[in-house]
Each structure stands twice: as structure tokens, then as C-alpha cells.
GUMI-312086 format. One record per residue: residue in one letter; x, y, z of N, C-alpha, C in turn. Coordinates in steps of 0.001 Angstrom, whole numbers, plus 524288, in hexadecimal, padded with zeros to 5 digits. Each point is the difference from the previous one (the first is absolute). Example, Ala and Ser with C-alpha at 12.3 -4.5 7.8 and 13.67 -1.06 7.14 Angstrom:
// residues 2
A833867E9C681E787FC86804A68000080384804B080000
S7FEA28041A7FD3080334804A68003C7FCFE80442802DA
// end
This chain:
// residues 185
M802FB7FBCD800587FC9A803CD7FEFC8030B8060B8019C
G8061E7FF277FF3B80303804BC7FE3D802818027A804AE
V7FE187FC4C80576802D2801B18042F803337FC4780356
E8040E801A080207804847FC4B801E77FCE38000D80625
A7FFE07FAE5800F07FEBF7FBA68059F8057F7FE35803C4
T7FEDB801FB8043C802F87FF288035F7FD4B7FCCE8047E
T802527FC238043A7FE027FE448034C8017E803268052D
V7FCD980196802AE800758011F806B67FF017FD56803E8
R804D48001C80241800147FD30805E18021C802E48035C
R802308057D8006F80109802BA8033A7FE2D805577FE77
P7FF878038E804DB7FFA9804EF7FFF78020D802C17FBAA
Q804D77FF7C7FFFC803B5802997FDE47FE147FE1B7F96F
E7FDB17FD9D7FE937FF377FDB57FAA17FC7C804197FD65
L7FB598020C803437FB76803617FFB180202803FF7FBE6
A80535802E58012E80221804327FE708008C800397F96C
G7FE81804247FECA7FFB0800C77F97A7FAB67FC777FDE0
L7FC8B7FE43801E27FC107FB417FD757FC00804B67FD59
S7FE007FFB67FD517FAB58032E7FF2B7FAF47FD88802B6
G801477F9AD800E07F9A57FE94801C38022E7F9F380147
L7FC227FD2C802D18008F7FB29802757FB4F7FD307FEEF
I801ED7FA907FE877FBC07FBBE8008D7FFAF7FCAA80479
I7FC447FF5A802D4800907FC6A803CD7FCEF7FB817FED9
P802717FB287FE3D7FDCF7FBA37FDC17FBF97FB4F80265
G7FD9F7FDF67FEB67FBF17FC6C80274805547FC2D8021D
G7FAED7FBD8802BF804B27FD79804407FDA97FDCA80558
E8011B7FE21803D08002B8015A802E47FE7180405805C0
S7FCD5802D2800A4800D48053B80385802CF7FEC58044D
T7FE977FBFF803C0802627FECB80472806838010A7FF61
T801DC7FD127FC098057F7FF8E7FCCB80154805027FF97
L7FBC5802DE7FB8D803CC8053B7FEB3800F1805068046F
I7FC097FD6F803E88010B804FC804CE803F67FECE8025C
K8009C7FAB1800EF805BA7FF578048B805BB801777FD20
L7FE7E7FF737FA39804938009F7FD7F801088066F7FF9B
L7FB4D803288009680135806888009A8020680156803B7
R7FD427FC2E80459802CE802D280607804227FE457FFE8
A8014C7F9C77FE43807977FEF68013A802EE8025F7FCE9
N7FE22804437FBA1803FD801F77FD567FEFA80743800D2
D7FCDB800B78038F7FDBA80588801E07FEE48035A7F9FE
L7FBFF7FD337FFCE7FFD68023C7FA407F7F58032F7FFB9
I7FE287FDCE805FE7FB12802847FF897FF0E80588800A0
S805288028C803DF7FEAA8061C7FEC5802048021C7FD03
A804747FC2D7FD9E8023E803207F9AF7FCE57FF317FBB0
I7FC317FD2C7FF707FC147FF0E7FC1F7FB7A8050C8019B
R7FE2B7FE6F803E67FCDF805DA801D2801CD805477FF5F
E8039C7FFB88001D8033A805667FE1D80071801857FAC9
F802207FC187FE057FF2A7FF077F9F17FC85802087FD1C
A7FABF7FCB9801CE7FB08802007FD217FE54804C480043
K80149803DD804937FF748047A800087FF8A803607FA9A
E804237FEA37FDDE801EF8027C7FB9B800A47FC2D7FA44
R7FFB17FB9E80094801017FBB87FB167FAA27FC7180161
G7FDB17FE0E7F9937FD717FCEA7FF7D7FFC77FA05801A6
V7FDB67FEA48023A7FF4C7F9A6801B97FC287FC5A7FCA4
M8009D7FBA27FD8E7FCA57FD5F800ED7FFD67F9E080125
G7FBE77FF50802F67FF537FA77801467FD0B7FC307FDDB
T802067FB157FFF67FBE67FBE27FCFE7FF1A7FAE380464
C7FA9E7FEE3800947FF5E7FCBD804A3803087FFEE804D2
A8039D7FD18801F68014B80194806828030C807577FE7B
G80014800347FBE78020880617800707FBE6804228014E
A7FB617FE287FF547FC6D803CE7FFB97FC238004C805DA
I802A67FAD08016B7FD427FEC68064B8056F802DF80287
L80456801827FEB2804C880391803AE7FDE3803C27FDB7
M7FE608029C7FC237FD8780625800AB7FCB3800A1800B6
A7FCCB7FD9A803C07FB168014D8024A800E18035C80399
K7FC7F80427802457FF61801BB805727FE387FA988062B
E7FDF57FE847FD047FDFF7FD1C8036B7FE327FA4D7FF2C
L7FFFD7FC29803257FF7C7F9A87FEA37FB5E7FDBE80319
E7FCA27FE557FCA17FC6E7FDBE8040D800D97FA9380454
D8043A7FDE37FE46801257FA1F801008074E80079800A6
A80128805208032B80585800C17FECA803867FB117FF17
G7FFE97FC7A804238039E7FBBB800FD805EC8000580095
G7FEBF8046C803B580897801137FEB280114802A47FD50
V7FCF4802A37FB4C802A4802547FC1C7FDDC8069A801D6
E803F8802F97FEE280002806788020A7FF3A802B57FA95
P7FAE4800BB7FC9D800AB804317FC018038D8042580056
L80141801F97FA2E8034E804997FF9F7FC6E804727FF44
G7F94C800D4800067FE8F803718008B8000D8032D7FB3F
L801787FF557FBD780163801F87FB8D7F9C2801D37FCAA
L7FCA17FD1E8002B7FAEE800E37FE5D7FBAF8006D80528
D7FC7E803457FEEA7FB8E7FFAF802737FD5B7FBB580038
M800607FA5E802BF7FB8F7FC5D7FD35800967FCD38046A
T7FC147FC107FFFA8001E7FCF7803F87FEA47FA2D7FD8A
V805417FBEE800997FF777FADF7FE2B800457FD1680195
R7FD337FB167FEF37FF717FA99802C4803FF7FBFC7FBDC
R803E57FE6280217804287FD107FED37FCD97FAAC7FF2F
N801327FBE17FBB97FD667FBD07FDDB7F945801A37FE98
G7FF92803127FF667FA6680172800667FCEC7FDC87FB41
F802B07FDB67FC7C7FC7D7FC237FB198013D7FAB8801A4
G801817FFC780478800B87FADD80240806A87FE108008D
R801037F9F37FE73804557FD64802828028C8000A7F903
Q803F07FC707FF8E8035D7FF3D7FBE57FB647FDA27FC24
I7FEF57FAC6803A07FBA67FBE67FB967FB8F803BA7FD3F
D7FE2F805CC802C67FC9B802887FEB98015B8052F7FB30
S806667FFEB7FDF58015E802907FCD27FC1A7FF7F7F9EA
F8006E805CB7FD8F7FD727FF357FAFA8008B803527FB8E
E801287FFC37FC777FE33803D57FBFE7FA65801D37FD9D
D7FED88060F800547FBC5802357FD8380005803857FD04
E7FBD4802BE7FE958010C802BD7FD5E7FEE28042D804AA
I80171806C67FE527FF0A8052B804187FE8B803BF7FB39
T7FD4D804188038A7FF43803FF7FC9080345804E580188
T801BA8024A7FD6E8034E80455800997FE8D8046A7FE5C
T8002180534801967FFAB806577FEF2802C48019480018
V803F87FE6A7FD2D804A5803AC7FE6B802337FEC57FA41
D800788030B7FD37803CD7FFFE7FAB0805BF7FD7A7FF08
F800837FC587FEAA8059F7FEF57FE8C802A7800BD7FC6C
E803D0800987FEA7802697FF287FA6F8022C7F8F880128
G7FE9B801367F99A7FFAD7FB1C7FD8E7FADF7FBF8802DC
P802127FA987FF9C7F9DF7FD09801BF7FEF97FF948064A
A7FB48802757FFC47FDE17FF6C805C9800277F99B80201
P801E980103805307FE607F9D9802CF7FAE27FE357FFA6
R7FE377FC4D800367FAFA7FE60800077FFFA7FB0C804BE
G803707FE1F800B27FEB17FCE1804FF8052F80049804A3
G7FCD87FF278032E8065D7FEA0805608002F7FB8B800FD
I8034B7FF5D802E6801B87FA728013A800EC7FF8B80638
F7FD107FDB08039F7FE917FFF5805BB800D87FC538020D
I8052C7FFA680310803907FD2A802B6800378008580684
R7FC6B7FCE8802647FF8880286805FB7FF38805BE7FFBC
A7FC288023F7FDEE7FF998047B7FEAF7FE3F804EB803CA
P8013580307801CB7FE1680382804807FB74802BB7FCFF
R7FB7C801AE804EE7FB63802E17FCFF801328044D80370
I7FEB08051B7FC2A7FF3F80656801DC7FCAE7FF31801BB
L7FDFA8008E8069C7FA6A8023D802557FED48041A7FFC6
R8034A804D37FF5D7FF208059C8015C804CA8035C7FD0A
V7FE8D804167FD818039E803667FDCA7FE7180784802D5
G8042C800977FF637FF9D80610804487FE4B804B17FA92
E80096801FA8013B7FC998059B7FD45805B4800917FB95
G803CD7FF1C801AC80463801687FCD6801D37FB5D7FBCD
V7FD4C7FCE380020801687F9DA7FC987FCD0800027FB16
E7FF4E7FECD7FC3C7FDE27FE727FBB87FE4F7FAC17FE67
V7FB227FF067FEFF7FFA97FA5E7FF828029B8014B7F94F
I801A97FB0D7FDC8800037FFB07F9E97FEA07FC1C7FDEE
A7FFE77FC518024D7FF157F96E7FE867FC267FEE4803E7
V7FD3C7FBAF7FDDF7FBFE7FE78803F3800307F8557FD82
Y7FDAF7FC93804047FF627FCDB7FE8A7FA1E7FC7980210
R7FC287FEED7FE727FB017FF87800CE7FEA18060380464
Q800DD804F27FE847FDE280421803B3803C88015E80420
E804897FC0B800A88032C800D98059980531803307FD0F
P802A280453803278054F801E37FD8D804477FB7D7FEFD
V802C37FF347FCEE804BA7FCAD7FF2D80355804087FE7E
A80037804527FCB78051B801C37FF007FD54807CE80107
V805B9800F7803CD7FDCE8056D8029B80587803DE7FDE9
R7FF6B805698010A8047F802F9800A77FD6B805FB801A7
S8061E8017E802237FDBE80615802A67FDE5802697FC2A
R7FDD080368801D67FD4F804507FDFA8046C805677FEA1
T803DD8006680298803B88031D7FF3C803527FF927FCE7
T80105803AD7FD2C80434800867FACF804F27FE0480099
A802788014B80595805D97FE05801AD7FF557FF108059D
P801967FCA880228801517FA997FCBB7FBA87FC617FE0B
R800C37FD6A7FC2A7FB0E7FD467FE98800757FA2280241
H7FD267FE6B801E37FF3B7FADB803027FCF87FB227FC99
L801067FCA47FED87FC317FCE77FDED801FE7F9F8802E9
A7FAAE7FDB18014C800037FB75801A67FAB57FC177FED6
L8023F7FAD17FDE77FB5A7FC9B7FDFB801487FB1A801E9
T7FCAB7FDBF801FF7FD457FBEC80274801C57FAFF7FCFD
F800AA800717FC34801687FA677FBEE804CC800FE7FDBC
H802047FDB37FCAA8064E7FF4B7FFDC7FF137FFC17F8F8
P801B58070E7FE347FF1E800507FA2A805A07FCAD7FE0F
E802F27FFC0800EF804327FD617FE9A7FFCF7FB507FE21
L7FC737FD94800A37FE867FAE07FE4A7FCDA7FDD47FB66
N7FCF1805787FF437FD138008A7FAF3802E2801077FA62
G804A1800B6800CC80180801767FABD800C48063B7FD3D
V7FD71801F3804107FD63806547FCC8802D080297804CC
S801EF803C57FD568040280473803C07FC0E80572800D6
S7FC707FEBD7FF207FCB9805578015D7FFED80275803BD
W7FEEF7FDC38036B7FF0A80178805D3805F0802558029C
H805E47FCE97FDF2803D7803A98003D800C28044D7FD8A
R7FF8C7FF9E7FA8F80045805767FCF27FBF6803C080150
L7FAC77FFD4802BC7FC8080346802AF803BA8031D803D7
W8029F7FDAD805558029680270801E680480802197FF9E
L802757FC957FC4D80583803E97FE407FF73804857FE37
A7FAC0800937FD987FEE7803B97FC027FEB7805E48053F
S7FC857FDC88035580021803D480576805D98010380150
I802E37FD14801418058A80182801EF8024D803987FB9C
V8008C7FF0F7FB3680261803F07FB1A7FBBB804468014F
A7FC11800267FF217FD5D80633800BB802598021380477
K7FDE97FE5580487803DF801D3804FC8049F8035A7FFBA
R805A57FC807FEE58039F8017B7FE0D801A6804B17FC1C
E7FCDF7FF3A7FC717FFE08041E7FA957FD6E805CC80447
T7FBB97FE8B801E87FE9D80496803338048C8028780402
A800E47FD3B802B8805B58019B8032680421801C37FD61
S800D3800647F9C7803E67FFBE7FF01805267FCC27FF8B
E7FD407FB2C8038C805CA7FC8D801E58022C7FD507FA4F
S803F47FCAB8015B802F87FD0D7FD097FCC87FB917FEF4
P801DC7FDF47FA6D7FE187FC427FCAB7FEEB7FB77804F2
L7FB037FADD7FE2E7FE367FCC480368804A57FC50800F2
H801017FD498045C803877FC3B801397FD947FC8280369
// end
């Protein structure tokens, strides 16, 4: 997609980045790794100026509140309440159509792959619902233009369409251009 990606394992590796993607996985394990590597406060600080995208477990970590925290301390990047494994256990994973309300460059995503997917139970005023599954929010973003955060309860990387990543990257590029900053890294 024309961007350079790097792995972040320590706070100092956030320096110079334009955005951060928190991937899917197991949210309890992810938060333990963030704690062990002193990344919780570093990511919170980073997110004040830079965009963050979270998929599945990443969306859980981006929430302000968790209904069933189970030891997971959310980062509070988006004013939303999330229920971990809200669509069921591993055996309940599925792929189905979603409805979006945004315009995408290139092919629009038609479906989502939900693996032990979280449910978004509530969104605050500063959060915009941009995709639903059966009338439930499954993709949300911050309403502000800077930073632009995006949270998806499904795995967009598994369907072979990069539309969600491109949508998020476009918001980062727009913010950088507005601020007359250096090119995307």
C-alpha cells in the first residue's frame, strides 16, 4: 500500500511513526505484553497526536470500558463499551455481510470475518459508527479529524481486501498534510 511498516515492541519504537495498528489476537495476552514492555502509557500518549487502528482484540484494547474486563485494562482511546467474545467462542466464529456507511477508494468491503469477535455495546458522542452487522456496530471511528482512530470487531486482513486499511491510512495522510508534516512513515 506504499507505506513502510515496522514492529513496535518498546515505547521508543513509536517515535517517528505516523500511526499504529493493534492487531487481533488474545486481548489478555496483548495487555500483558503491553504492561511488560511499558507500552500502555506510551500508546496512550502516542494516540493523542497519531492515529490508531485496532482489529478484534485491538478494538477491545482501544475501548474506554469493557463489560467483562477479565484482567484487561483498556487503553481508553475511543469512547465505547465493548464485550469481549461478544459473538461467542472460537467455535462460533463466522463470516457474513456487513453494511458500511463510508465511501472507499477501490472495492468496498462486503463482509467481515468474526473470530471470537467482540461486540460494541455503546458508543459515545465522539465515536461514529461506520459499519454494522445486523444493526450492531462492528466498525467505528473517532469523529475528530486528528487523530483519526478506527476500531473493527472483525479481521479485515483475512478477506483479501485492503479497503479498511486504506481508509485509515487516508485519514492519517490527510492529517499529516493538514499539519504540513513529513511524508507518511
